[in-house]
N, C-alpha and C positions, 0 to 999 in steps of 0.2 A: 504494500500500500504506500503510495507516495503522498507527500505533504502538500503538493500543489505549488511548492516553491521550486524555482529552477535550481538544479544541482550545480555546484561549483565545478567547472571543467577540471580535469586532471592536469597535473603539471605538464605532461607530454602534449596534451591538446593545447594548453595555454602557450607552450613554447612554439608549437607549429603555427598557431595564429599570429604570434608576435613576429616570428621569422618571416612570415608572408608579408606582414605590414612593413617590416623593415626593408624588405626587397622592393616594395612598391614606393617607399619614401626615399630610398637611396638615390643620391644624385640630384635631388630637388632642393635648391637653396632655400626656397620659401617654406620647406617642411623640415628644416634642420632641427628646430626645437622639438618637434614631434618625434623625429627619428631618434634624437638623444634620449627622449623619455622612453621610447620602446626599447632601446638598447639597455637602459637602466633596469627596466622590468625584466628583460632576459637575464641580465647579470644577477639580479636578485633571486630569480627562480633557480639558476644554476647554483648559487651559493647555498640556498636552502636545501636543495637536493643533496649536495655534498655533505651538509651538516647532518641531515637525516641518515645518510649512509654511514658516516663516522660514528654517530650515536648508536646505531644498530650494531655495528661491528664491535664497538667497545662493550656493549651490554652482552653480546654473545661471548666475547672473549672472557669477560668476568665470570660468566656462568661456567665455562670450561675450566678456568683456573680454580674456582672455588669448589666445584663439585667433583671434578675429574671424570664426569659421566659424559656419554655421548648425547649432545643436545638433540640430535635428530635420530631417533631410534630406528627409523625405517632404512637408514643407510647401512649397508653391509660393510664389514671390515675384514681385512686380512693382514694382521700385523706381521705375519711371517712371509710376506711376499717379497718380490725382488728388491724393491726400494726400501731402504731403512733410514729412519731419522738419525741425524747426527747426535752424538752424545750431548746431553744437556739441553736438548731442544724442548720447548714448551709442549705441554700435552696437546694443544691445538694442532701443532705441526705433526705430531705422531698420529693424530686422528685423520688428518688430511692424507697423509701417506698411506695409512692402512686402508682408507676408503679407495684411494687410487689403485692400490694393489688389487682390490676386490674386482675392479672392472678393467684392469690394464690390458687383458688379452681379449676382451670382447670386440666384435667387429665394429667397423665404422658404418654409420647410417645417417644420412642427412636428416636433421631434425630429431635424431634419437636422443632421448633423455630430456626433452622439453615439455612434452605433455605430462610427464611424471618423472620423478627421480628414478623410478623403477623401470628398467627397459632391458631388452636383450641386446641392444646395440646403441652406441652413443656417437654423436658428432663431436666436434672439437670443444665447443663451449658447453655442451651437455656433459662431457667428461669432466671438465674443470668444475662445473657447477656441482656435480655429484660429490667430488672429493672435498670441496670447500664446505658443502652442507654438513658433512660429518662433524665439523667443529662449530657449526652454527654461523659460519661466516657468510652464507647466503641462505635465504629462507625459501627461495623458489629458483628454478633454473633461469639463468641469464643467457642471452645471446652475446655474440662477440662484440657487437656495438655497445651493448649495455655495460660490458666489462671495461670499456674505455673510460667510463666515469665512476666505476665502482671503487670503493676503498679510498686510499690516499695516493697522491701522485708519486711516481718514482719507484725504484726498486726497494724491496723490503729486506730485512735481515735474514729471514728464513723463507718467505714466500713472496714471489713476484709473478703477477699475471701479465702477460703480454697480449695485447688485443688490437685489432683493427676491424674494419667493416666486414672483412671476409674470413678471419681466422682468429683463434685464441688458443694459447697454451700457457703453461706456467712452469716455473722452476721452484722446486721445494727442497731445501736442504742439499743443494748441489745436484739434484736429479731433475731432468726435464721431463715433464708430463705432457705429451703431445701426440695427437692422432697421426701426425705425419711419420712418426717413428714405427708405426705398425707394420708398414710394408717391408722394412728392413730387418726388424727383430721380433715381430709378432707380439710386441708389447708396447704400450704407450710410454713406458719409462725408458729413459736412456741417459747415460752420463755425458753423451756428446751434445755440445751446445750448438746453437744456430745463430745466425745474425738476427738481431732484433730491430734492424733498420725498417722503418715503416710501421712499427708497432708502438702503441702507448703502453708504458710500464705503470702498473698500479700494485698496491699491496694492502693487506689488512692492517689497520692501526695496531702498532705495537709488535708486529711480526715482520 
């Protein structure tokens, strides 16, 4: 049942509307003040989105550190898999690696792991989402574009997600977790690194 009041558009819808307005106003000297206002609104939306992501990640990390439990009980773990966390790594890192081990050898499928964390095959961002979800660092599967604004900018101490519009992979404790490694080794994990040129680097707060 609705209240009869217009619902507030989502941040994504607001951003799309403002981007369109900015494109229409660009280059028109008589509309510079309005264009500046639109750009200010876009900046405010981006800042708020990043604040919400940081707050959610901090809360999830605190849960992991305080309880030592798996925040998402639907995520399967394999702590004895190929990749192992470095000595002294936080529990969140161990959970991410154990979850990555659980799906490391499953096949690639475009869109796999996005309808649900549970799937028989995963694409690149679906794989990364699954592993991060074990430590509560994401609450729903993200696509590669969404990972470009996830977490905090730059490489992390233990976990770094690299993303662009077409692909996402991550490096966790010196291991690269990447669907592109499947064809050569039959597993998403590899110690061989790749160029990160063209990718945005993001990391979970504190990790």
